[in-house]
N, C-alpha and C positions, 0 to 999 in steps of 0.2 A: 361194518368201519366203523357205521354211525351206532350200532348198536352196542358193540363192543367199549365204546368211548364213555356214554351213561352208563353205563354197569359197574362198569369203574369207575363213575364218579360217583354213582352210591353206593356203596358197597364204600371208598372211604368213606362218607360220610357221617353212612353207619358208625361207622368203629368208633366214630365225635372227631374225628383231625383234627385239627387246627386248620383256619378255608384254607391259608395261604401254604401248609405243606399237601393239604390236598391237594391246589391245582400242579406241587412244581412235579408232586409223586406221579399226576395222569397225564402229564408233557413225558414226563420220562422213560412210563412204561409205553406209553403211546409209539415214543423215538423207537422202543426197546422192539414193541412188536410189529410197528408196520418200515421201518428206516436202520432198521439192527442196530441198535443204538449212536447212529454216528452224530445229529442233530445234539446231543448233549452237551457236544465241544462249543455251541453257540452258548449257552445258556450264562458266559462270564460277558459275554456281548453285550446282547442283548441285557444282562442286568444294569452293567455301564450305560449303555447306550439312553434307558429309562432315567439311574437313578440322575445322572445329566441334565436331560428334562428341562428349562428355564421354565415354564410353565408350570414345575409342577412345585416349584417352590415355593406356591400360590399356597397351600394342602398347608407346611409349620405356621405361616403366618398367619393365617385365618383362627387354626386352632390355639393358635395364640392369646391373639385379639379377644377369644371367646372366654380361656382359662382368663383370662385380666379380668370382661366384667366380672365375671364370677368372685373370682378374687378380692379382687375389691371390692364388694356392695352395689357394686349396681342396677347389676341382675335384682336384686332385689329391692329395691328404691324400684325399679320401673316396674316391678308386679307387686307392690303395696298403689304403688299410681293408679295399675289400668282394674284393679280393686275398685277404687272409688268413684270411678268410669263407667264400670259395665255391672258391677252388681246385683243392680235394677231391676232388670232383663229376667227372665225367669229361668233360672239354674244357675245364678247368683256367677260365684266364684269360678263356675265352669269354663265360660266368659272370656271369665279374667288368665283360667288357664292356656284356650287357645291364642288370647288379644297375644299373651306374652311369650309364649311360643312361637308366633309369624314376626313378633317384632324381634327375640335374638335370635331367629331366624332371619334377621337381613342385614348380623351386622357379625356375628359367628361361621353359618356354610356350614353349618354340618347336624346331624341329626341328633343323633347320639347326645352331641354336645347341649342343645338347645332341650332335649325331652330329660336330660338330667341334670341341668340347671333350675329349670321350672319346677320340677317334678320337687326339690331337693329341700326350693322355699313352698311351693305349698302346700304340697302333704299331709304337712301337718293340722289343717284348718278338716283335715274333714271331717274326724272326730268330735274338731269344736260344735263347728255348726251344721252337727246333724245329714250329712249327705250320703245319698247314695252307695257307699264307695265302687263299685262296677264303673259305673256313667263316668266317675271322675274319675279311676283310673282310664279307663279310655279316653277321657279329651286331651290326655298328660299327652301318653300313647301316640296319638292318631296326630295333635299339633304336634308334636316332636318332630316329624314328620317332612312338618314345613322348612325343615333347613336344607332339603336340597333340591325344593325346588323354586322359591326365596331366592333373588342374587341376594350377597353373593354365595354360592353354591360351591361346593367343592367336589356332586359329583355331575355336575355340568361343566366345569372344567376338566374331568377324564373323558364325560364323553365327548367334549372339542379337540379333545385329543388325539384320543381314537380313533377321532370319523373326518380330522381331518373341518371341521364348520365353526365356524368365527362365536369363541367367545361370551364379547358383547350382542353379537347377535342372540345368541341365548336367554344373557343376562334382561334382555329388553326383552326377549318372549316369554318368559318364567313369569312376569308381573302380573300381567292378570290373569292368569291362570291361577296363583299364587292366592293371589284376593279373597278370589272365587271361593278357591276351596276354602280358608277358609274361613269365608262365608257361610256356604253349604257346611263346616261340620260346625259352625252357632245357630245353622239354621233347627241342626237335627237335634241339639240340646233340648231348644224352645222346646222343639217339637213333642220333643219325651216329656219336659216335666210342665208342659200346659196340660197333657193328657192325664198321666204321672203326677202328680201334685210331690208324691213323698220323694219323689225319686232329688227335688231340689230339697237346700237347707235354708239355713238363716241367715237372711239378708242383712246388709253391710248397713250399715245406720250414717247418713251422710249428709251432706249439703254441699249449697257449690259454693260455698267460700272453700271449702274443703279440700272440692274441687280444682279449685282455682291455685289455693297452695300447694298442690304432689304434681303441677303440670310443669314444672322445671325437670322433673325425676323422670320425663318423658323424653323428655330432646337430645341428653347423652344418648341412648344410640340411632335416635332419628341422626343426628347430627353425623357420630359414623358410618349409618350409609350414606347420608350425600357427603363424607370425602372418600366413602371406598368406590362409589359408583356413578358419583359425578367426575372422583377427574379419574375416570375410563372414559364416559361421553365427553369430557371436556377436553383429549388429545392429552393430556399430561400426563397419562401415564400409563401401564400396561397391566391387565391382569393383578400380573405377582407384584409388580411395585406398587400397588395402589393398597394392596392388602398391607404392605409394610406401610404405605401411609397411615393407615385406617387400624397397624399395632399403637403408632409413634400416638397417638388418635385417642388411645384405650389406653396407652403410662398417663400421657396429658390429664387425661378425669381423674386418672385413680389419684393423680401428686394433687388435682384442687379438691377432691374429696379427703383425705390427707392420710389415704389406705395406700402408694407405692412403698414397699419397703422390699426388705431385701430376703424376709421369711419368705411376704408375699410373692411375689418373682419367680426363687426357686423352685417350690410350691406349683408356679404358675408353668413354670418353663417342664419342670419337672414331667408335668404332665401331660402337656405337649408334644415332646418326648414320646412317651408310650404310644398317645396316636397316634403319632407321628409314624412310629416304625411300624407296627400294628400294618395300618395303616401303604409305605410303602412296600412289605415284603409281599401284598398279599398284590399292591404291583408287578413287581416281575416278576412274581409265577408264576401270574395269570402271563403279562404279555411272554415269557416264553412259552407258553400253552399256546397262547394265540400263532404263535411262529411256528411253532409243531405242528400247528391242525393245517398253516400252512402249506407247510411243507410236503406233510403225507396227505393232503390233497381234498381234504374234509370236509370244507368251506368251499370250495368251489363244487363237491360233491351235492352239500347238501343246496344250497343254491339252486344248481338245474335238477332237483328233488323235487320243491317247490315253484316248480318253473314250471314242470311236464304233469304237475298235477294240473294244471288247465284251469286255474280259479281263477277269477277276474279279478286286478286288483287290490276290492273293495274286501271281500273274501279274504285273500291273504292277510290284509289286518288287520280282517279278523280273529284269523288261527293265529296270528304273532302275538292279539292282545290273549287268548285264548293258550299260548304258552307262556308268556310272563305269570301268569297266575299260573299254573302250576308248578312252573321252575318256584315261582316264589317262596312257595310250600315247603325247601328244601335247600335253598342256594342263600347263601348271604347278598343283600343287594352288592355290595362294588361289586364282590367278588362278580355278581354277574351280573354287572352295567362290562363288564372292561371285558368279560368269556367270550358276550352276545354281541353286541353293537360293532364292533367289526368284521362278525358275519349274516351280522342283521338290516343294520341300516343300508351299504348295501344294492340288499335285496326291496327293500322296503323307496329307497330313492332308485332306482332303474323301472320301479311300475310306475312312475312321474308323483310322490307323494315329495313333501316341501323338506330334508334332516333336518330344521331346524323346528318346525313342528312336530317333528318326529321326537326330535329327540325331549321334548314339551311334555308329549305325550306316554314315552320312556319314562321320565323322572318321573308321573301319575304311578306307570306301573310298577316302580321300587319301591314305591312309598304304598302302597300295598301294601306289598315284598315285610316291607318295615316292618308289618304290623299282623302280620298271618302266619297263623300256630303252625306248622311250631318254631319255624328258624325267626318271626321275626323279630331280630332284636330292639325296636322298642322296646316290645314284651318283657324280654327280661328288663333292658336298663330299671325300665319306670320299676318293675318285680321287686329286683337289687334297691331300686331306695325304699321303697315303700316295708325293705329287711320283716312280712312275718303276712302270714297269710295265702289262702293259695292260689299258684297262677295261670286258672280257674278263674278267676275274676275279675282279670285283667283281660284274659285274654276273648272273654261273654262279656266287658265294657265297648272293645273297640267294633263292634260287631256295628252297628250305628255306622260309626265314621268310616265301614270300607262300603258303603252304599253306598254312602256321601263320594268316595271317589270313582264308582263305580256311574254315580253320577256325571260328574265331572270328564272323566272315559268319554260319556258320549256325546259328551257338552264339546269336549276339545275333536273330534269325529268328524259330527253333525256342522260345528261353525268353528274352522283356520285361523281361519282367523281374531279367534278369542286369545292365539299365540303369533300370527301373522302382525299382526297390525302393526305394534310398536312399532317389532324391525322393518319397517317398510315407510315409520314417516323418517330413518333416520337414514338409512341403506336402501 
């Protein structure tokens, strides 16, 4: 049964079928093979129940929030301010890339939006200041992945929905690992540029007075972050309501910057509709696939197989980590999350691990998948923004940051308190 499922999935991916269609087709094929074509009748009910889930309303809200910040020019101002503050470090603007990705991630919740937005602003500086293009591209692709770890994260919402885990606890758990991972990215840049100065570029001449002048441009993202996350932990709003409050705050900021217009709103809403339609179609197809997998007994069979191996809990965890590393080479992250989390999480929790901790570990593994060839989405996003040159440049450029992610996985496994300390203070 498992072999048949993997063979069908690999064939569909090899045919370059869009992931939502591939997941739906896989569900229908398994239904036909193992249950005689009976389960497809639940497709409409599954799609309806998924689409009316209140928590999922947060997804288009967070996407719209990021679109407004981009179209209103707030993201560009934020990046320019970070250039003034971080460009003195070895690696210069590459630290601004990572810092801007971390700050934008704390407002948009989307890795793709983060990589595309910061990449659009930063890439013109590569030739102008003589940076090594590969490493520069790597900072954009890897920095963009912070969007699924640093709250508010769309993927954490989906994980919480699929595994019945508290989203506010997941958000708290993502703070420290997200900041540590951003720090590891910056350390990687410093080490490479220290030992190979040719990778660095021209420094931006600045003064403390100039830095002080641009500080106000760093406040809007911080303000929106406080509105979104603060309203959740103050008990004022649910994650969905907090996302809506963030959109209102972004509109107010756009009006203050005199960037609010009908054309800007139209562009932001169109971008939101395209992204949301893609995400929701993947979610509905994957939910149907999960339903079929459960009904034909594959989920239980996989759990029984893993437990029959006689591995210790730690060995099982290592096997799961290797599983996600391999799977990330072939599957897009959202579909990977939706298809595997309902199966793997109960097994890991049954071994005594915390579901909140595993959610954060899983997000880091998904981040690695975002920049792992050949399916890594952020690789294609950055290459698309770049518009020219070989794809191999981006793939080579992310290698140091993949190593940093593996170090983050090791830290989380060795020190679970990195993820669990903050939730333990509030809950």
